[in-house]
N, C-alpha and C positions, 0 to 999 in steps of 0.2 A: 812361526817356528816355536811358539810357546803354547801352553794350554788354552783352551777356549775360555772366553770371558762369559760369565753367566748374566743374562739379562734379568731384570727385576720382575718381568712379567711371568716367568716360569718358576715353578717351585724347584729348588735345587735339592737333589737327593744326596745325602751324605753318608759317610762311613765313620764310625768311631773305632779307629784302630786301637786306641787305648783300652776301650771296653773289651774288644776281641782278645787282645794280648793279655789283659789282666785276668780274663776268664780262664785262659789256658794256663797261666801261671798259677792261679789258685787251684785249678782242677788237678794239675799234674805235678805241682810244686817240686818235690824232691825226687821225682822220677827222672831217669836219664832222658835228655832231649837230644844230645849230640855226643858221640864218642869219636874222637879223632886222636891223632898222635900225641896231643898234649894231655889227653885224659878224657874224663867224663864231665859234661856240663849238664846240670839239672835245668829243668824249666824255670825254676825260680832264679837261678844264677843267670841264665840266658836273658830273661826278660828284664832283669836289673841292668845288665850290660846294654840291652836294646834301649832302655830308657835313657841311659847315659849318652849313647850315641845320638838318639833323637833330640835330647836336650842340647847337645853341642851344635847340631844342625840348626835348631831353632835360634840359639844364641848367636849364631853366625848371620842370622837375618835372611835365610833363604826362604822365599815365598813358596806357598803351596804350589805344587805342580811344576816347579822349576827344577832342572836337572842338578843332581849331586852325584858324582861318580864314586863308585866303590872300586878300588884297585887293590884287591886282597886275594891271596891264595886260598883255595878251598879249606874249610875247617870252621870251627866255632866262631872265629873272629869274622869270617865272611858272612856268616848267618846273622851275627849281631849287627854288623854294619848294614846289611841289606834291610833287616827289619827295623833298625833304627831310623834309616832314611824314610821308610814307609810310615813309621809312627810320626815322624816330623811333618808329614804331608807333602814332602818334596817328591820328586821323581828320581828313582834310582837309575843311574846309567852304569850298567855293569861293564867294567873294562877288564880285559884279560891281561894279567901281568906278563904273559909271554909275547904280547904285541911289541913291535919295534917302537922306538920313540916317534918315528914319522907316523905310524898308524895310530898311536895314542893321540898325537897332535891332531890328526885328521878327525878322529872320533870326538875329541873335545871341542874342536872348532865347529864341526857339523851340528853338535847338540847344544852348543852355547854353554859348555860346562866351565864354571869358574871356581868350583869347590870340589875337592877330591878327598875321600876318606881312604887312608892307606897306612902303611907302617913306616917306621923310621928309615928303613933301607930304600924304599921307593920315593920317599918324600922329596929328596933333592931333585930327582928327575921330574916329578910333578911340578915343582916350583920353577924349574927351568923351562917348562912348557907354559908358564904364565898363570897357573892356577893357585888358589889358596889351598892349604892343607889342614885337614883335621887328622892328627895322628891317633890311631886307635889306642895306643898306650896312654895317651893323655886324657882319654874319656874315662870317667869314673862310673862304676855301677851305682845306680840310685834306685830308690823305691818307686816303682812305676805308679803305685796307687797315690803317692804324694805329688806326682808331677801333673802339670796342666798341659794337656795336648788337645787342641781343638779338633773337632770333626773335620773331615776333608770332603770336598765335592767328589762324587763318584766319577764325574766326567773329567776331572783334572788328570793330567799325565801322572802315571804311577810308576812306570818302569820303561826304560829304554834298553833294549838288547841290541847288541851289534853282531852281525855275521862274522865269521872267522876271517874273512879277507882272502880266502884261498883263490877266489876268482876275480880279484881286484880289491879296491879299497873296501874296508868294512862298511856295511850299510846298517842304518839304524831302523829298528822296529819299535813302535810306540804302543804301549798298552795303558789304559786308564787305571785309576785306582780300583774301579769296579771290576775291571778285567784281571786285576792282579790276583 
């Protein structure tokens, strides 16, 4: 139920998300990356927030390829949470805030989710479901260039999407970091 282990006999191909994101941040810097109801977020601002989320996930001790849920409404915070989990090397498990507590519990149990990135409003629900919480408001923007994020194996789990649950319990779909 977790990412594949890599044998020493085969060469492991890796991705440097830090290099990829740093390149985008430097190239597009002050250009708008996201416009939402809270305003405009530049690429530089976005990737500083991404680095802060990624650092929080790494400090929480989540191994590469292991699931970390994002439970955030659409907007710049959702993008920062998603890319921050990716930067950390964990696998983002996107959870829909509109799901019932029972469906959230099902998704978390199915994917083995023990850590959820969310806001202060949803944090009590997440804790009641037995997961640790990283509150987005507690993550600080940091300089991506000054952070140390190791490369991740392309074959590690990168993202878990769940179906809507309209025809039964939500089902998980796994993509690798390379497929992300």
